[in-house]
LUMLUM-541551 format. One record per residue: residue in one letter; x, y, z of N, C-alpha, C in turn. Coordinates in nm, 3 decimals. Example, Ala and Ser with C-alpha at 12.3 -4.5 7.8 and 13.67 -1.06 7.14 Angstrom:
2
<A <1.319 -0.569 0.780> <1.230 -0.450 0.780> <1.320 -0.330 0.780>>,
<S <1.285 -0.225 0.708> <1.367 -0.106 0.714> <1.290 0.003 0.787>>,
This chain:
83
<X <-2.358 -0.508 -2.446> <-2.303 -0.615 -2.530> <-2.142 -0.534 -2.545>>,
<X <-2.155 -0.423 -2.503> <-2.036 -0.397 -2.624> <-1.918 -0.408 -2.523>>,
<X <-1.903 -0.367 -2.395> <-1.815 -0.461 -2.272> <-1.766 -0.548 -2.315>>,
<X <-1.861 -0.591 -2.322> <-1.778 -0.797 -2.328> <-1.716 -0.843 -2.491>>,
<X <-1.757 -0.717 -2.590> <-1.711 -0.763 -2.727> <-1.601 -0.682 -2.684>>,
<X <-1.580 -0.537 -2.665> <-1.423 -0.496 -2.590> <-1.309 -0.622 -2.562>>,
<X <-1.361 -0.668 -2.413> <-1.304 -0.795 -2.366> <-1.236 -0.869 -2.484>>,
<X <-1.378 -0.908 -2.527> <-1.286 -1.025 -2.644> <-1.185 -1.046 -2.685>>,
<X <-1.222 -0.919 -2.771> <-1.099 -0.893 -2.891> <-1.017 -0.868 -2.786>>,
<X <-0.971 -0.757 -2.679> <-0.880 -0.767 -2.639> <-0.789 -0.910 -2.604>>,
<X <-0.908 -1.024 -2.513> <-0.860 -1.127 -2.465> <-0.791 -1.171 -2.594>>,
<X <-0.838 -1.221 -2.727> <-0.780 -1.281 -2.840> <-0.666 -1.235 -2.883>>,
<X <-0.652 -1.099 -2.877> <-0.512 -0.989 -2.864> <-0.410 -1.041 -2.799>>,
<X <-0.474 -1.081 -2.657> <-0.381 -1.076 -2.569> <-0.336 -1.269 -2.578>>,
<X <-0.389 -1.341 -2.636> <-0.363 -1.493 -2.658> <-0.268 -1.538 -2.755>>,
<X <-0.304 -1.457 -2.871> <-0.208 -1.413 -2.983> <-0.056 -1.370 -2.955>>,
<X <-0.048 -1.226 -2.901> <0.048 -1.101 -2.910> <0.170 -1.186 -2.744>>,
<X <0.038 -1.232 -2.674> <0.123 -1.247 -2.463> <0.111 -1.097 -2.411>>,
<X <0.194 -1.106 -2.333> <0.178 -0.986 -2.275> <0.312 -0.830 -2.358>>,
<X <0.335 -0.932 -2.452> <0.395 -0.769 -2.520> <0.342 -0.625 -2.600>>,
<X <0.237 -0.706 -2.615> <0.107 -0.640 -2.723> <0.068 -0.563 -2.608>>,
<X <0.064 -0.562 -2.453> <-0.058 -0.480 -2.381> <0.078 -0.376 -2.328>>,
<X <0.201 -0.374 -2.305> <0.291 -0.359 -2.227> <0.322 -0.262 -2.245>>,
<X <0.323 -0.165 -2.291> <0.345 -0.037 -2.347> <0.211 0.074 -2.332>>,
<X <0.091 -0.001 -2.326> <0.007 0.037 -2.247> <-0.042 0.041 -2.126>>,
<X <0.037 -0.050 -2.105> <0.022 -0.067 -1.920> <0.152 0.041 -1.867>>,
<X <0.260 0.032 -1.924> <0.371 0.126 -1.906> <0.284 0.320 -1.855>>,
<X <0.244 0.299 -2.008> <0.187 0.443 -1.951> <0.125 0.483 -1.868>>,
<X <0.050 0.364 -1.766> <-0.049 0.411 -1.665> <-0.024 0.332 -1.507>>,
<X <0.172 0.312 -1.523> <0.198 0.265 -1.369> <0.235 0.370 -1.266>>,
<X <0.190 0.393 -1.223> <0.198 0.513 -1.122> <0.328 0.463 -1.048>>,
<X <0.421 0.548 -1.022> <0.515 0.563 -0.873> <0.659 0.480 -1.017>>,
<X <0.677 0.550 -1.128> <0.842 0.476 -1.162> <0.899 0.599 -1.143>>,
<X <0.997 0.514 -1.076> <1.158 0.613 -1.024> <1.107 0.651 -0.876>>,
<X <0.982 0.585 -0.799> <0.959 0.649 -0.642> <1.016 0.578 -0.605>>,
<X <1.052 0.525 -0.471> <1.101 0.470 -0.361> <0.995 0.395 -0.286>>,
<X <0.962 0.224 -0.243> <0.841 0.207 -0.209> <0.869 0.042 -0.173>>,
<X <0.826 0.013 -0.093> <0.838 -0.191 -0.006> <0.649 -0.207 -0.055>>,
<X <0.740 -0.345 -0.150> <0.632 -0.465 -0.154> <0.642 -0.569 -0.048>>,
<X <0.506 -0.531 0.007> <0.480 -0.689 0.112> <0.357 -0.785 0.009>>,
<X <0.433 -0.955 0.029> <0.398 -1.058 -0.039> <0.295 -1.087 0.029>>,
<X <0.209 -1.169 -0.031> <0.144 -1.249 0.075> <0.264 -1.385 0.165>>,
<X <0.387 -1.407 0.151> <0.454 -1.472 0.231> <0.489 -1.398 0.332>>,
<X <0.441 -1.272 0.324> <0.531 -1.145 0.497> <0.605 -1.071 0.426>>,
<X <0.696 -1.046 0.317> <0.858 -1.090 0.251> <0.799 -0.938 0.190>>,
<X <0.912 -0.818 0.280> <0.876 -0.750 0.221> <1.048 -0.685 0.159>>,
<X <1.002 -0.600 0.025> <1.076 -0.552 -0.077> <1.051 -0.376 -0.078>>,
<X <1.187 -0.345 -0.046> <1.242 -0.233 -0.090> <1.342 -0.193 -0.250>>,
<X <1.273 -0.071 -0.248> <1.370 0.003 -0.358> <1.297 0.088 -0.420>>,
<X <1.307 0.118 -0.535> <1.320 0.215 -0.652> <1.200 0.157 -0.761>>,
<X <1.094 0.159 -0.742> <1.036 0.128 -0.880> <1.084 0.146 -1.034>>,
<X <1.102 0.052 -1.072> <1.154 0.034 -1.238> <1.114 0.036 -1.327>>,
<X <0.983 -0.079 -1.311> <0.888 -0.104 -1.386> <0.780 -0.215 -1.404>>,
<X <0.775 -0.262 -1.505> <0.716 -0.417 -1.527> <0.804 -0.471 -1.616>>,
<X <0.891 -0.663 -1.633> <0.923 -0.676 -1.721> <0.808 -0.797 -1.838>>,
<X <0.903 -0.893 -1.886> <0.792 -0.970 -1.978> <0.675 -1.050 -1.924>>,
<X <0.657 -0.994 -1.810> <0.582 -1.129 -1.765> <0.428 -1.069 -1.673>>,
<X <0.473 -0.903 -1.686> <0.401 -0.847 -1.593> <0.436 -0.780 -1.476>>,
<X <0.557 -0.841 -1.411> <0.608 -0.903 -1.270> <0.625 -0.719 -1.252>>,
<X <0.665 -0.674 -1.145> <0.672 -0.523 -1.133> <0.856 -0.609 -1.064>>,
<X <0.897 -0.441 -1.110> <1.115 -0.421 -1.135> <1.091 -0.338 -0.964>>,
<X <1.169 -0.384 -0.945> <1.202 -0.304 -0.809> <1.357 -0.370 -0.790>>,
<X <1.416 -0.278 -0.786> <1.560 -0.264 -0.808> <1.611 -0.153 -0.657>>,
<X <1.737 -0.245 -0.558> <1.717 -0.259 -0.441> <1.831 -0.215 -0.427>>,
<X <1.879 -0.280 -0.331> <2.003 -0.261 -0.249> <2.093 -0.425 -0.325>>,
<X <2.037 -0.454 -0.275> <2.055 -0.644 -0.413> <2.075 -0.641 -0.507>>,
<X <1.987 -0.478 -0.566> <2.006 -0.553 -0.731> <1.853 -0.524 -0.737>>,
<X <1.775 -0.561 -0.942> <1.682 -0.536 -0.944> <1.613 -0.708 -0.954>>,
<X <1.516 -0.702 -0.893> <1.438 -0.802 -0.878> <1.306 -0.771 -0.961>>,
<X <1.235 -0.920 -0.990> <1.116 -0.911 -1.000> <1.016 -0.943 -0.896>>,
<X <0.909 -0.920 -0.894> <0.849 -0.983 -0.766> <0.672 -0.920 -0.836>>,
<X <0.648 -1.065 -0.825> <0.470 -1.046 -0.961> <0.385 -1.123 -0.903>>,
<X <0.389 -1.044 -0.785> <0.233 -1.010 -0.712> <0.251 -0.942 -0.524>>,
<X <0.189 -0.871 -0.518> <0.154 -0.810 -0.355> <0.115 -0.658 -0.348>>,
<X <0.178 -0.561 -0.222> <0.083 -0.480 -0.248> <0.218 -0.373 -0.183>>,
<X <0.186 -0.295 -0.269> <0.309 -0.219 -0.323> <0.249 -0.063 -0.198>>,
<X <0.339 -0.030 -0.116> <0.302 0.126 -0.072> <0.460 0.224 -0.086>>,
<X <0.381 0.307 -0.150> <0.433 0.464 -0.163> <0.598 0.437 -0.010>>,
<X <0.731 0.505 -0.039> <0.742 0.588 0.086> <0.717 0.699 0.092>>,
<X <0.756 0.749 0.181> <0.741 0.887 0.175> <0.859 0.972 0.190>>,
<X <0.914 1.078 0.188> <0.971 1.102 0.090> <1.063 1.231 0.291>>,
<X <1.109 1.186 0.284> <1.168 1.298 0.465> <1.178 1.424 0.432>>,
<X <1.113 1.470 0.581> <1.115 1.613 0.536> <1.026 1.717 0.511>>,
């Protein structure tokens, strides 16, 4: 029951504060910030760029040739460094 109680508390906290209440903790655990990556969406679109973080909605921010874009979901693949 401890897990469910913890989840319930965090869920109600989320309902009160929104994603902003969790964003800093999420960013601490976000891997590959500053790394080149490709994101493939469910619509088979590929976006490439550097992972810049997340926005206030929890969307992944990717900085690419056409600027910064917010991607709501997709498969993220880190690009290997040449050499």
